[in-house]
CHARMM-style PDB file with segment names, atoms N, HN, CA, C and O in Angstrom:
ATOM      1  N   MET     1      65.518  52.135 151.786  1.00  0.00      PROA
ATOM      2  CA  MET     1      64.081  51.725 150.865  1.00  0.00      PROA
ATOM      3  C   MET     1      64.734  53.035 149.768  1.00  0.00      PROA
ATOM      4  O   MET     1      64.896  54.221 150.054  1.00  0.00      PROA
ATOM      5  N   ALA     2      65.094  52.156 148.134  1.00  0.00      PROA
ATOM      6  HN  ALA     2      64.963  51.192 147.902  1.00  0.00      PROA
ATOM      7  CA  ALA     2      65.807  52.667 147.363  1.00  0.00      PROA
ATOM      8  C   ALA     2      65.046  53.769 147.056  1.00  0.00      PROA
ATOM      9  O   ALA     2      63.851  53.833 147.346  1.00  0.00      PROA
ATOM     10  N   THR     3      65.708  54.728 146.436  1.00  0.00      PROA
ATOM     11  HN  THR     3      66.678  54.676 146.201  1.00  0.00      PROA
ATOM     12  CA  THR     3      65.299  56.193 145.997  1.00  0.00      PROA
ATOM     13  C   THR     3      65.390  56.110 143.833  1.00  0.00      PROA
ATOM     14  O   THR     3      66.391  55.955 143.133  1.00  0.00      PROA
ATOM     15  N   GLU     4      63.879  56.294 143.391  1.00  0.00      PROA
ATOM     16  HN  GLU     4      63.066  56.420 143.959  1.00  0.00      PROA
ATOM     17  CA  GLU     4      64.704  56.108 142.147  1.00  0.00      PROA
ATOM     18  C   GLU     4      63.727  57.471 141.820  1.00  0.00      PROA
ATOM     19  O   GLU     4      62.839  58.069 142.428  1.00  0.00      PROA
ATOM     20  N   GLU     5      64.501  57.629 140.338  1.00  0.00      PROA
ATOM     21  HN  GLU     5      65.223  57.144 139.844  1.00  0.00      PROA
ATOM     22  CA  GLU     5      64.459  59.451 140.066  1.00  0.00      PROA
ATOM     23  C   GLU     5      63.814  58.887 138.823  1.00  0.00      PROA
ATOM     24  O   GLU     5      64.641  58.662 137.940  1.00  0.00      PROA
ATOM     25  N   ILE     6      62.661  58.617 138.534  1.00  0.00      PROA
ATOM     26  HN  ILE     6      61.988  58.800 139.252  1.00  0.00      PROA
ATOM     27  CA  ILE     6      61.826  58.366 137.020  1.00  0.00      PROA
ATOM     28  C   ILE     6      61.220  59.797 135.905  1.00  0.00      PROA
ATOM     29  O   ILE     6      60.447  60.714 136.183  1.00  0.00      PROA
ATOM     30  N   THR     7      62.098  59.418 134.344  1.00  0.00      PROA
ATOM     31  HN  THR     7      62.726  58.673 134.118  1.00  0.00      PROA
ATOM     32  CA  THR     7      61.162  60.783 133.653  1.00  0.00      PROA
ATOM     33  C   THR     7      61.116  59.717 133.016  1.00  0.00      PROA
ATOM     34  O   THR     7      61.609  58.598 133.165  1.00  0.00      PROA
ATOM     35  N   LYS     8      60.259  60.348 132.058  1.00  0.00      PROA
ATOM     36  HN  LYS     8      59.859  61.256 131.937  1.00  0.00      PROA
ATOM     37  CA  LYS     8      58.648  59.307 131.476  1.00  0.00      PROA
ATOM     38  C   LYS     8      59.139  60.010 130.146  1.00  0.00      PROA
ATOM     39  O   LYS     8      59.729  61.088 130.066  1.00  0.00      PROA
ATOM     40  N   LEU     9      58.748  59.125 129.079  1.00  0.00      PROA
ATOM     41  HN  LEU     9      58.269  58.250 129.145  1.00  0.00      PROA
ATOM     42  CA  LEU     9      59.686  59.070 128.047  1.00  0.00      PROA
ATOM     43  C   LEU     9      58.724  58.994 127.699  1.00  0.00      PROA
ATOM     44  O   LEU     9      57.884  59.549 128.408  1.00  0.00      PROA
ATOM     45  N   GLU    10      58.073  58.086 126.070  1.00  0.00      PROA
ATOM     46  HN  GLU    10      58.755  57.634 125.494  1.00  0.00      PROA
ATOM     47  CA  GLU    10      57.182  58.402 125.233  1.00  0.00      PROA
ATOM     48  C   GLU    10      56.026  56.615 126.053  1.00  0.00      PROA
ATOM     49  O   GLU    10      56.078  55.615 126.769  1.00  0.00      PROA
ATOM     50  N   LYS    11      55.370  57.274 125.353  1.00  0.00      PROA
ATOM     51  HN  LYS    11      55.328  58.086 124.771  1.00  0.00      PROA
ATOM     52  CA  LYS    11      53.617  56.335 125.860  1.00  0.00      PROA
ATOM     53  C   LYS    11      53.143  56.011 124.692  1.00  0.00      PROA
ATOM     54  O   LYS    11      53.001  56.798 123.756  1.00  0.00      PROA
ATOM     55  N   PHE    12      52.752  54.305 124.684  1.00  0.00      PROA
ATOM     56  HN  PHE    12      52.867  53.666 125.444  1.00  0.00      PROA
ATOM     57  CA  PHE    12      51.588  54.802 122.883  1.00  0.00      PROA
ATOM     58  C   PHE    12      50.780  52.947 123.330  1.00  0.00      PROA
ATOM     59  O   PHE    12      51.071  52.258 124.307  1.00  0.00      PROA
ATOM     60  N   ALA    13      50.224  52.766 122.718  1.00  0.00      PROA
ATOM     61  HN  ALA    13      49.988  53.326 121.924  1.00  0.00      PROA
ATOM     62  CA  ALA    13      49.509  51.275 122.372  1.00  0.00      PROA
ATOM     63  C   ALA    13      49.821  50.940 120.973  1.00  0.00      PROA
ATOM     64  O   ALA    13      49.878  51.570 119.917  1.00  0.00      PROA
ATOM     65  N   ALA    14      49.998  49.746 121.337  1.00  0.00      PROA
ATOM     66  HN  ALA    14      49.952  49.234 122.194  1.00  0.00      PROA
ATOM     67  CA  ALA    14      50.538  48.535 120.389  1.00  0.00      PROA
ATOM     68  C   ALA    14      49.636  48.254 118.973  1.00  0.00      PROA
ATOM     69  O   ALA    14      48.673  48.934 119.327  1.00  0.00      PROA
ATOM     70  N   THR    15      49.435  47.999 118.292  1.00  0.00      PROA
ATOM     71  HN  THR    15      50.218  47.447 118.005  1.00  0.00      PROA
ATOM     72  CA  THR    15      48.973  47.228 116.526  1.00  0.00      PROA
ATOM     73  C   THR    15      49.277  46.029 117.117  1.00  0.00      PROA
ATOM     74  O   THR    15      50.077  46.049 118.052  1.00  0.00      PROA
ATOM     75  N   PRO    16      48.833  45.063 116.785  1.00  0.00      PROA
ATOM     76  CA  PRO    16      47.167  44.896 116.372  1.00  0.00      PROA
ATOM     77  C   PRO    16      45.976  44.309 117.816  1.00  0.00      PROA
ATOM     78  O   PRO    16      44.823  43.879 117.821  1.00  0.00      PROA
ATOM     79  N   PHE    17      46.573  44.469 118.446  1.00  0.00      PROA
ATOM     80  HN  PHE    17      47.510  44.819 118.442  1.00  0.00      PROA
ATOM     81  CA  PHE    17      45.667  43.986 120.198  1.00  0.00      PROA
ATOM     82  C   PHE    17      45.298  44.888 121.506  1.00  0.00      PROA
ATOM     83  O   PHE    17      44.621  44.537 122.472  1.00  0.00      PROA
ATOM     84  N   ARG    18      45.857  46.006 121.299  1.00  0.00      PROA
ATOM     85  HN  ARG    18      46.407  46.292 120.514  1.00  0.00      PROA
ATOM     86  CA  ARG    18      46.538  47.717 121.954  1.00  0.00      PROA
ATOM     87  C   ARG    18      46.896  47.543 122.800  1.00  0.00      PROA
ATOM     88  O   ARG    18      46.035  47.973 123.568  1.00  0.00      PROA
ATOM     89  N   GLN    19      48.329  46.836 123.834  1.00  0.00      PROA
ATOM     90  HN  GLN    19      49.028  46.487 123.210  1.00  0.00      PROA
ATOM     91  CA  GLN    19      48.753  47.086 124.912  1.00  0.00      PROA
ATOM     92  C   GLN    19      49.430  48.098 123.987  1.00  0.00      PROA
ATOM     93  O   GLN    19      49.877  48.337 122.865  1.00  0.00      PROA
ATOM     94  N   ASP    20      49.103  48.698 125.731  1.00  0.00      PROA
ATOM     95  HN  ASP    20      48.739  48.504 126.642  1.00  0.00      PROA
ATOM     96  CA  ASP    20      49.631  49.838 126.378  1.00  0.00      PROA
ATOM     97  C   ASP    20      50.833  49.852 126.937  1.00  0.00      PROA
ATOM     98  O   ASP    20      51.052  49.380 128.053  1.00  0.00      PROA
ATOM     99  N   ILE    21      52.154  50.678 125.816  1.00  0.00      PROA
ATOM    100  HN  ILE    21      51.976  51.060 124.910  1.00  0.00      PROA
ATOM    101  CA  ILE    21      53.311  50.624 126.651  1.00  0.00      PROA
ATOM    102  C   ILE    21      54.042  52.340 126.637  1.00  0.00      PROA
ATOM    103  O   ILE    21      53.963  53.239 125.800  1.00  0.00      PROA
ATOM    104  N   GLU    22      54.853  52.239 128.177  1.00  0.00      PROA
ATOM    105  HN  GLU    22      54.917  51.509 128.857  1.00  0.00      PROA
ATOM    106  CA  GLU    22      55.372  53.077 128.504  1.00  0.00      PROA
ATOM    107  C   GLU    22      57.138  52.658 128.468  1.00  0.00      PROA
ATOM    108  O   GLU    22      57.762  51.606 128.612  1.00  0.00      PROA
ATOM    109  N   LEU    23      57.449  53.836 128.244  1.00  0.00      PROA
ATOM    110  HN  LEU    23      56.942  54.690 128.126  1.00  0.00      PROA
ATOM    111  CA  LEU    23      59.684  54.122 128.264  1.00  0.00      PROA
ATOM    112  C   LEU    23      59.158  55.370 129.213  1.00  0.00      PROA
ATOM    113  O   LEU    23      58.390  56.314 129.400  1.00  0.00      PROA
ATOM    114  N   GLN    24      60.578  54.291 129.769  1.00  0.00      PROA
ATOM    115  HN  GLN    24      61.202  53.525 129.616  1.00  0.00      PROA
ATOM    116  CA  GLN    24      60.752  55.761 131.330  1.00  0.00      PROA
ATOM    117  C   GLN    24      62.370  55.285 131.488  1.00  0.00      PROA
ATOM    118  O   GLN    24      62.864  54.162 131.595  1.00  0.00      PROA
ATOM    119  N   HSD    25      62.861  56.374 131.460  1.00  0.00      PROA
ATOM    120  HN  HSD    25      62.460  57.286 131.373  1.00  0.00      PROA
ATOM    121  CA  HSD    25      64.091  56.556 131.820  1.00  0.00      PROA
ATOM    122  C   HSD    25      64.052  56.900 133.651  1.00  0.00      PROA
ATOM    123  O   HSD    25      63.437  57.771 134.266  1.00  0.00      PROA
ATOM    124  N   VAL    26      65.541  55.158 134.437  1.00  0.00      PROA
ATOM    125  HN  VAL    26      66.042  54.451 133.937  1.00  0.00      PROA
ATOM    126  CA  VAL    26      65.394  55.636 135.737  1.00  0.00      PROA
ATOM    127  C   VAL    26      67.086  55.736 136.561  1.00  0.00      PROA
ATOM    128  O   VAL    26      67.851  54.900 137.042  1.00  0.00      PROA
ATOM    129  N   ASP    27      67.105  57.056 136.408  1.00  0.00      PROA
ATOM    130  HN  ASP    27      66.484  57.736 136.018  1.00  0.00      PROA
ATOM    131  CA  ASP    27      68.098  56.469 137.267  1.00  0.00      PROA
ATOM    132  C   ASP    27      67.847  56.446 139.071  1.00  0.00      PROA
ATOM    133  O   ASP    27      67.285  57.236 139.830  1.00  0.00      PROA
ATOM    134  N   HSD    28      68.803  54.695 139.360  1.00  0.00      PROA
ATOM    135  HN  HSD    28      69.259  54.053 138.743  1.00  0.00      PROA
ATOM    136  CA  HSD    28      69.188  54.775 139.918  1.00  0.00      PROA
ATOM    137  C   HSD    28      70.103  54.546 141.338  1.00  0.00      PROA
ATOM    138  O   HSD    28      71.210  54.040 141.160  1.00  0.00      PROA
ATOM    139  N   GLU    29      69.509  55.064 143.467  1.00  0.00      PROA
ATOM    140  HN  GLU    29      68.609  55.476 143.611  1.00  0.00      PROA
ATOM    141  CA  GLU    29      69.913  55.561 143.719  1.00  0.00      PROA
ATOM    142  C   GLU    29      71.405  55.281 144.559  1.00  0.00      PROA
ATOM    143  O   GLU    29      71.972  55.707 145.565  1.00  0.00      PROA
ATOM    144  N   ALA    30      71.697  54.070 143.234  1.00  0.00      PROA
ATOM    145  HN  ALA    30      71.236  53.724 142.417  1.00  0.00      PROA
ATOM    146  CA  ALA    30      73.013  52.511 143.373  1.00  0.00      PROA
ATOM    147  C   ALA    30      74.237  53.701 141.957  1.00  0.00      PROA
ATOM    148  O   ALA    30      75.314  53.393 141.447  1.00  0.00      PROA
ATOM    149  N   GLY    31      73.286  55.157 141.761  1.00  0.00      PROA
ATOM    150  HN  GLY    31      72.411  55.407 142.175  1.00  0.00      PROA
ATOM    151  CA  GLY    31      74.281  55.993 140.890  1.00  0.00      PROA
ATOM    152  C   GLY    31      73.957  55.014 139.440  1.00  0.00      PROA
ATOM    153  O   GLY    31      74.822  54.237 139.844  1.00  0.00      PROA
ATOM    154  N   PHE    32      73.460  54.324 138.047  1.00  0.00      PROA
ATOM    155  HN  PHE    32      72.756  54.955 137.719  1.00  0.00      PROA
ATOM    156  CA  PHE    32      73.059  53.328 137.084  1.00  0.00      PROA
ATOM    157  C   PHE    32      71.957  54.090 137.002  1.00  0.00      PROA
ATOM    158  O   PHE    32      71.529  54.863 137.860  1.00  0.00      PROA
ATOM    159  N   SER    33      71.391  53.784 135.653  1.00  0.00      PROA
ATOM    160  HN  SER    33      71.739  53.156 134.957  1.00  0.00      PROA
ATOM    161  CA  SER    33      70.383  54.401 134.765  1.00  0.00      PROA
ATOM    162  C   SER    33      69.676  53.224 133.984  1.00  0.00      PROA
ATOM    163  O   SER    33      70.554  52.555 133.440  1.00  0.00      PROA
ATOM    164  N   THR    34      68.460  52.740 133.734  1.00  0.00      PROA
ATOM    165  HN  THR    34      67.746  53.284 134.175  1.00  0.00      PROA
ATOM    166  CA  THR    34      68.047  52.042 133.466  1.00  0.00      PROA
ATOM    167  C   THR    34      67.319  52.376 132.441  1.00  0.00      PROA
ATOM    168  O   THR    34      66.976  53.558 132.422  1.00  0.00      PROA
ATOM    169  N   LEU    35      66.718  51.225 130.946  1.00  0.00      PROA
ATOM    170  HN  LEU    35      66.998  50.265 130.961  1.00  0.00      PROA
ATOM    171  CA  LEU    35      65.536  51.580 130.077  1.00  0.00      PROA
ATOM    172  C   LEU    35      64.115  50.787 131.102  1.00  0.00      PROA
ATOM    173  O   LEU    35      64.017  49.576 131.301  1.00  0.00      PROA
ATOM    174  N   ARG    36      62.986  52.034 131.706  1.00  0.00      PROA
ATOM    175  HN  ARG    36      63.065  53.017 131.544  1.00  0.00      PROA
ATOM    176  CA  ARG    36      61.965  50.897 132.098  1.00  0.00      PROA
ATOM    177  C   ARG    36      61.002  50.548 131.108  1.00  0.00      PROA
ATOM    178  O   ARG    36      60.363  51.525 130.717  1.00  0.00      PROA
ATOM    179  N   THR    37      60.715  49.533 130.613  1.00  0.00      PROA
ATOM    180  HN  THR    37      61.234  48.739 130.931  1.00  0.00      PROA
ATOM    181  CA  THR    37      59.209  48.972 130.101  1.00  0.00      PROA
ATOM    182  C   THR    37      58.580  49.041 130.898  1.00  0.00      PROA
ATOM    183  O   THR    37      58.845  48.968 132.098  1.00  0.00      PROA
ATOM    184  N   ARG    38      57.290  49.250 130.208  1.00  0.00      PROA
ATOM    185  HN  ARG    38      57.076  49.310 129.234  1.00  0.00      PROA
ATOM    186  CA  ARG    38      56.077  49.358 130.972  1.00  0.00      PROA
ATOM    187  C   ARG    38      55.450  48.786 130.008  1.00  0.00      PROA
ATOM    188  O   ARG    38      55.361  49.412 128.952  1.00  0.00      PROA
ATOM    189  N   ILE    39      54.726  47.175 130.133  1.00  0.00      PROA
ATOM    190  HN  ILE    39      54.798  46.666 130.991  1.00  0.00      PROA
ATOM    191  CA  ILE    39      53.494  46.895 129.040  1.00  0.00      PROA
ATOM    192  C   ILE    39      52.333  46.404 129.879  1.00  0.00      PROA
ATOM    193  O   ILE    39      52.570  45.684 130.849  1.00  0.00      PROA
ATOM    194  N   ARG    40      50.868  46.809 129.514  1.00  0.00      PROA
ATOM    195  HN  ARG    40      50.675  47.394 128.727  1.00  0.00      PROA
ATOM    196  CA  ARG    40      50.015  46.616 130.348  1.00  0.00      PROA
ATOM    197  C   ARG    40      48.783  46.082 129.177  1.00  0.00      PROA
ATOM    198  O   ARG    40      48.161  46.780 128.376  1.00  0.00      PROA
ATOM    199  N   GLU    41      48.703  44.671 129.399  1.00  0.00      PROA
ATOM    200  HN  GLU    41      49.208  44.104 130.050  1.00  0.00      PROA
ATOM    201  CA  GLU    41      47.040  44.081 128.853  1.00  0.00      PROA
ATOM    202  C   GLU    41      45.970  43.334 129.236  1.00  0.00      PROA
ATOM    203  O   GLU    41      45.744  42.124 129.243  1.00  0.00      PROA
ATOM    204  N   ALA    42      45.033  44.817 129.721  1.00  0.00      PROA
ATOM    205  HN  ALA    42      45.216  45.800 129.715  1.00  0.00      PROA
ATOM    206  CA  ALA    42      43.808  44.764 130.526  1.00  0.00      PROA
ATOM    207  C   ALA    42      44.268  45.004 131.515  1.00  0.00      PROA
ATOM    208  O   ALA    42      44.503  46.128 131.960  1.00  0.00      PROA
ATOM    209  N   LYS    43      44.516  43.735 132.128  1.00  0.00      PROA
ATOM    210  HN  LYS    43      44.325  42.823 131.767  1.00  0.00      PROA
ATOM    211  CA  LYS    43      45.012  44.087 133.959  1.00  0.00      PROA
ATOM    212  C   LYS    43      46.084  43.705 134.482  1.00  0.00      PROA
ATOM    213  O   LYS    43      46.426  43.838 135.657  1.00  0.00      PROA
ATOM    214  N   ARG    44      46.959  42.951 133.151  1.00  0.00      PROA
ATOM    215  HN  ARG    44      46.681  42.843 132.197  1.00  0.00      PROA
ATOM    216  CA  ARG    44      48.062  42.040 133.655  1.00  0.00      PROA
ATOM    217  C   ARG    44      49.462  43.568 133.345  1.00  0.00      PROA
ATOM    218  O   ARG    44      49.034  44.541 132.725  1.00  0.00      PROA
ATOM    219  N   PHE    45      50.272  43.585 133.594  1.00  0.00      PROA
ATOM    220  HN  PHE    45      50.620  42.795 134.098  1.00  0.00      PROA
ATOM    221  CA  PHE    45      51.352  43.765 133.582  1.00  0.00      PROA
ATOM    222  C   PHE    45      52.601  43.609 133.410  1.00  0.00      PROA
ATOM    223  O   PHE    45      53.340  43.769 134.382  1.00  0.00      PROA
ATOM    224  N   THR    46      53.084  43.298 132.277  1.00  0.00      PROA
ATOM    225  HN  THR    46      52.483  43.167 131.488  1.00  0.00      PROA
ATOM    226  CA  THR    46      54.478  43.467 131.899  1.00  0.00      PROA
ATOM    227  C   THR    46      55.921  44.236 132.446  1.00  0.00      PROA
ATOM    228  O   THR    46      56.671  44.820 131.664  1.00  0.00      PROA
ATOM    229  N   ILE    47      56.170  44.135 133.891  1.00  0.00      PROA
ATOM    230  HN  ILE    47      55.560  43.660 134.526  1.00  0.00      PROA
ATOM    231  CA  ILE    47      57.570  46.065 133.801  1.00  0.00      PROA
ATOM    232  C   ILE    47      59.597  45.097 134.065  1.00  0.00      PROA
ATOM    233  O   ILE    47      60.123  44.147 134.644  1.00  0.00      PROA
ATOM    234  N   PHE    48      59.889  46.114 133.259  1.00  0.00      PROA
ATOM    235  HN  PHE    48      59.461  46.886 132.789  1.00  0.00      PROA
ATOM    236  CA  PHE    48      61.169  45.194 133.068  1.00  0.00      PROA
ATOM    237  C   PHE    48      62.481  46.818 132.689  1.00  0.00      PROA
ATOM    238  O   PHE    48      62.380  47.980 132.296  1.00  0.00      PROA
ATOM    239  N   ASP    49      63.586  45.860 133.132  1.00  0.00      PROA
ATOM    240  HN  ASP    49      63.668  44.916 133.451  1.00  0.00      PROA
ATOM    241  CA  ASP    49      64.473  47.166 133.280  1.00  0.00      PROA
ATOM    242  C   ASP    49      65.392  47.075 132.908  1.00  0.00      PROA
ATOM    243  O   ASP    49      65.936  46.256 133.649  1.00  0.00      PROA
ATOM    244  N   ILE    50      66.753  47.670 131.438  1.00  0.00      PROA
ATOM    245  HN  ILE    50      66.311  48.336 130.836  1.00  0.00      PROA
ATOM    246  CA  ILE    50      67.395  46.853 130.586  1.00  0.00      PROA
ATOM    247  C   ILE    50      68.340  48.523 130.819  1.00  0.00      PROA
ATOM    248  O   ILE    50      67.984  49.699 130.898  1.00  0.00      PROA
ATOM    249  N   ASP    51      69.551  47.862 130.858  1.00  0.00      PROA
ATOM    250  HN  ASP    51      69.841  46.907 130.794  1.00  0.00      PROA
ATOM    251  CA  ASP    51      70.954  48.211 130.005  1.00  0.00      PROA
ATOM    252  C   ASP    51      70.799  49.005 128.964  1.00  0.00      PROA
ATOM    253  O   ASP    51      69.816  48.770 128.262  1.00  0.00      PROA
ATOM    254  N   ALA    52      71.632  50.062 128.602  1.00  0.00      PROA
ATOM    255  HN  ALA    52      72.431  50.254 129.173  1.00  0.00      PROA
ATOM    256  CA  ALA    52      71.600  50.989 127.547  1.00  0.00      PROA
ATOM    257  C   ALA    52      72.850  49.193 126.047  1.00  0.00      PROA
ATOM    258  O   ALA    52      73.057  48.951 124.858  1.00  0.00      PROA
ATOM    259  N   HSD    53      73.029  48.875 126.840  1.00  0.00      PROA
ATOM    260  HN  HSD    53      72.861  49.071 127.806  1.00  0.00      PROA
ATOM    261  CA  HSD    53      73.603  47.838 125.469  1.00  0.00      PROA
ATOM    262  C   HSD    53      72.111  47.205 124.690  1.00  0.00      PROA
ATOM    263  O   HSD    53      71.490  47.139 123.630  1.00  0.00      PROA
ATOM    264  N   THR    54      72.117  46.807 126.186  1.00  0.00      PROA
ATOM    265  HN  THR    54      72.622  46.860 127.048  1.00  0.00      PROA
ATOM    266  CA  THR    54      70.619  45.731 125.820  1.00  0.00      PROA
ATOM    267  C   THR    54      69.372  46.099 124.679  1.00  0.00      PROA
ATOM    268  O   THR    54      69.019  45.454 123.692  1.00  0.00      PROA
ATOM    269  N   ALA    55      68.736  47.709 125.356  1.00  0.00      PROA
ATOM    270  HN  ALA    55      69.023  48.233 126.157  1.00  0.00      PROA
ATOM    271  CA  ALA    55      68.305  48.498 124.520  1.00  0.00      PROA
ATOM    272  C   ALA    55      68.694  48.492 123.549  1.00  0.00      PROA
ATOM    273  O   ALA    55      68.106  47.733 122.779  1.00  0.00      PROA
ATOM    274  N   GLU    56      70.043  49.403 122.897  1.00  0.00      PROA
ATOM    275  HN  GLU    56      70.521  50.020 123.523  1.00  0.00      PROA
ATOM    276  CA  GLU    56      71.103  49.156 121.442  1.00  0.00      PROA
ATOM    277  C   GLU    56      70.209  48.001 120.681  1.00  0.00      PROA
ATOM    278  O   GLU    56      69.192  48.071 119.991  1.00  0.00      PROA
ATOM    279  N   HSD    57      71.250  46.628 121.221  1.00  0.00      PROA
ATOM    280  HN  HSD    57      72.076  46.571 121.781  1.00  0.00      PROA
ATOM    281  CA  HSD    57      70.574  45.476 120.731  1.00  0.00      PROA
ATOM    282  C   HSD    57      69.578  45.009 120.564  1.00  0.00      PROA
ATOM    283  O   HSD    57      69.379  44.030 119.844  1.00  0.00      PROA
ATOM    284  N   TRP    58      68.784  45.590 121.168  1.00  0.00      PROA
ATOM    285  HN  TRP    58      68.946  46.385 121.752  1.00  0.00      PROA
ATOM    286  CA  TRP    58      66.773  45.652 121.309  1.00  0.00      PROA
ATOM    287  C   TRP    58      65.821  46.686 120.377  1.00  0.00      PROA
ATOM    288  O   TRP    58      64.668  46.694 119.946  1.00  0.00      PROA
ATOM    289  N   GLY    59      67.055  47.585 120.328  1.00  0.00      PROA
ATOM    290  HN  GLY    59      67.992  47.578 120.678  1.00  0.00      PROA
ATOM    291  CA  GLY    59      66.514  49.509 119.449  1.00  0.00      PROA
ATOM    292  C   GLY    59      66.641  47.753 118.011  1.00  0.00      PROA
ATOM    293  O   GLY    59      65.902  46.808 117.735  1.00  0.00      PROA
ATOM    294  N   ARG    60      67.962  48.229 117.564  1.00  0.00      PROA
ATOM    295  HN  ARG    60      68.562  48.997 117.788  1.00  0.00      PROA
ATOM    296  CA  ARG    60      68.297  47.573 116.122  1.00  0.00      PROA
ATOM    297  C   ARG    60      67.852  46.671 115.823  1.00  0.00      PROA
ATOM    298  O   ARG    60      67.501  46.619 114.644  1.00  0.00      PROA
ATOM    299  N   ALA    61      67.579  45.298 116.812  1.00  0.00      PROA
ATOM    300  HN  ALA    61      67.864  45.339 117.770  1.00  0.00      PROA
ATOM    301  CA  ALA    61      66.207  44.612 116.581  1.00  0.00      PROA
ATOM    302  C   ALA    61      65.030  44.781 115.463  1.00  0.00      PROA
ATOM    303  O   ALA    61      64.775  44.355 114.337  1.00  0.00      PROA
ATOM    304  N   LEU    62      64.514  45.576 116.351  1.00  0.00      PROA
ATOM    305  HN  LEU    62      64.721  45.922 117.266  1.00  0.00      PROA
ATOM    306  CA  LEU    62      63.273  45.944 115.799  1.00  0.00      PROA
ATOM    307  C   LEU    62      63.897  46.547 114.417  1.00  0.00      PROA
ATOM    308  O   LEU    62      64.019  46.054 113.295  1.00  0.00      PROA
ATOM    309  N   LEU    63      64.297  48.019 115.048  1.00  0.00      PROA
ATOM    310  HN  LEU    63      64.199  48.419 115.959  1.00  0.00      PROA
ATOM    311  CA  LEU    63      64.368  48.017 113.374  1.00  0.00      PROA
ATOM    312  C   LEU    63      64.559  47.392 112.086  1.00  0.00      PROA
ATOM    313  O   LEU    63      63.898  47.707 111.096  1.00  0.00      PROA
ATOM    314  N   GLU    64      65.868  46.107 112.095  1.00  0.00      PROA
ATOM    315  HN  GLU    64      66.405  45.851 112.899  1.00  0.00      PROA
ATOM    316  CA  GLU    64      65.821  45.307 111.020  1.00  0.00      PROA
ATOM    317  C   GLU    64      64.373  45.355 110.590  1.00  0.00      PROA
ATOM    318  O   GLU    64      63.828  45.940 109.654  1.00  0.00      PROA
ATOM    319  N   TRP    65      63.629  44.099 112.120  1.00  0.00      PROA
ATOM    320  HN  TRP    65      64.071  43.624 112.880  1.00  0.00      PROA
ATOM    321  CA  TRP    65      62.316  43.336 111.617  1.00  0.00      PROA
ATOM    322  C   TRP    65      61.062  44.482 110.523  1.00  0.00      PROA
ATOM    323  O   TRP    65      60.486  44.283 109.453  1.00  0.00      PROA
ATOM    324  N   ALA    66      61.100  45.835 111.643  1.00  0.00      PROA
ATOM    325  HN  ALA    66      61.568  45.996 112.512  1.00  0.00      PROA
ATOM    326  CA  ALA    66      60.080  46.513 111.195  1.00  0.00      PROA
ATOM    327  C   ALA    66      60.571  47.155 109.589  1.00  0.00      PROA
ATOM    328  O   ALA    66      59.794  47.765 108.855  1.00  0.00      PROA
ATOM    329  N   GLU    67      61.717  46.925 109.327  1.00  0.00      PROA
ATOM    330  HN  GLU    67      62.349  46.430 109.923  1.00  0.00      PROA
ATOM    331  CA  GLU    67      62.558  47.080 107.423  1.00  0.00      PROA
ATOM    332  C   GLU    67      62.006  45.898 106.552  1.00  0.00      PROA
ATOM    333  O   GLU    67      61.272  45.933 105.564  1.00  0.00      PROA
ATOM    334  N   ALA    68      62.602  44.795 107.238  1.00  0.00      PROA
ATOM    335  HN  ALA    68      63.198  44.766 108.040  1.00  0.00      PROA
ATOM    336  CA  ALA    68      61.837  44.035 106.638  1.00  0.00      PROA
ATOM    337  C   ALA    68      60.160  43.515 106.213  1.00  0.00      PROA
ATOM    338  O   ALA    68      59.752  43.127 105.118  1.00  0.00      PROA
ATOM    339  N   HSD    69      59.438  43.667 107.455  1.00  0.00      PROA
ATOM    340  HN  HSD    69      59.769  43.982 108.344  1.00  0.00      PROA
ATOM    341  CA  HSD    69      58.283  43.986 107.108  1.00  0.00      PROA
ATOM    342  C   HSD    69      57.453  45.110 106.530  1.00  0.00      PROA
ATOM    343  O   HSD    69      56.352  45.331 107.035  1.00  0.00      PROA
ATOM    344  N   LYS    70      57.969  45.982 105.314  1.00  0.00      PROA
ATOM    345  HN  LYS    70      58.863  45.802 104.904  1.00  0.00      PROA
ATOM    346  CA  LYS    70      57.614  47.359 105.442  1.00  0.00      PROA
ATOM    347  C   LYS    70      56.392  47.122 104.848  1.00  0.00      PROA
ATOM    348  O   LYS    70      56.659  46.419 103.873  1.00  0.00      PROA
ATOM    349  N   VAL    71      55.169  47.316 104.887  1.00  0.00      PROA
ATOM    350  HN  VAL    71      54.952  47.887 105.679  1.00  0.00      PROA
ATOM    351  CA  VAL    71      53.632  47.585 103.754  1.00  0.00      PROA
ATOM    352  C   VAL    71      53.641  48.118 103.060  1.00  0.00      PROA
ATOM    353  O   VAL    71      52.854  49.027 103.322  1.00  0.00      PROA
ATOM    354  N   GLU    72      54.280  48.339 101.623  1.00  0.00      PROA
ATOM    355  HN  GLU    72      54.920  47.600 101.410  1.00  0.00      PROA
ATOM    356  CA  GLU    72      53.773  49.713 100.947  1.00  0.00      PROA
ATOM    357  C   GLU    72      52.462  50.170 101.793  1.00  0.00      PROA
ATOM    358  O   GLU    72      51.685  49.702 102.625  1.00  0.00      PROA
ATOM    359  N   GLY    73      52.751  51.678 100.887  1.00  0.00      PROA
ATOM    360  HN  GLY    73      53.383  52.059 100.211  1.00  0.00      PROA
ATOM    361  CA  GLY    73      51.252  52.745 101.700  1.00  0.00      PROA
ATOM    362  C   GLY    73      50.743  53.176 103.090  1.00  0.00      PROA
ATOM    363  O   GLY    73      50.015  54.131 103.363  1.00  0.00      PROA
ATOM    364  N   ALA    74      51.517  51.878 104.241  1.00  0.00      PROA
ATOM    365  HN  ALA    74      52.108  51.103 104.020  1.00  0.00      PROA
ATOM    366  CA  ALA    74      51.294  51.816 105.765  1.00  0.00      PROA
ATOM    367  C   ALA    74      51.695  53.257 106.278  1.00  0.00      PROA
ATOM    368  O   ALA    74      52.806  53.736 106.506  1.00  0.00      PROA
ATOM    369  N   SER    75      50.613  53.712 106.371  1.00  0.00      PROA
ATOM    370  HN  SER    75      49.711  53.323 106.186  1.00  0.00      PROA
ATOM    371  CA  SER    75      50.677  55.322 107.531  1.00  0.00      PROA
ATOM    372  C   SER    75      51.790  55.345 108.452  1.00  0.00      PROA
ATOM    373  O   SER    75      52.725  54.563 108.279  1.00  0.00      PROA
ATOM    374  N   LYS    76      51.783  56.366 109.649  1.00  0.00      PROA
ATOM    375  HN  LYS    76      51.024  57.002 109.789  1.00  0.00      PROA
ATOM    376  CA  LYS    76      53.133  55.952 110.458  1.00  0.00      PROA
ATOM    377  C   LYS    76      52.785  56.348 111.344  1.00  0.00      PROA
ATOM    378  OT1 LYS    76      53.479  56.293 112.360  1.00  0.00      PROA
TER     379      LYS     76
END
């Protein structure tokens, strides 16, 4: 069985529907690392691992969307 070393990075609730999101750094026994995203919605979990290139692409897309949809006076 493969061994993974998991480091918790961040855990937060997404609004407005209160999904729990957890980000983890995963070092795989095969010698590579991924970013694991775990999304919990009630009793359902979605879990997937992405590489650094995908994380960078996704992160930029999220930042661009957030910048375009900022609400004046909204708290962070």
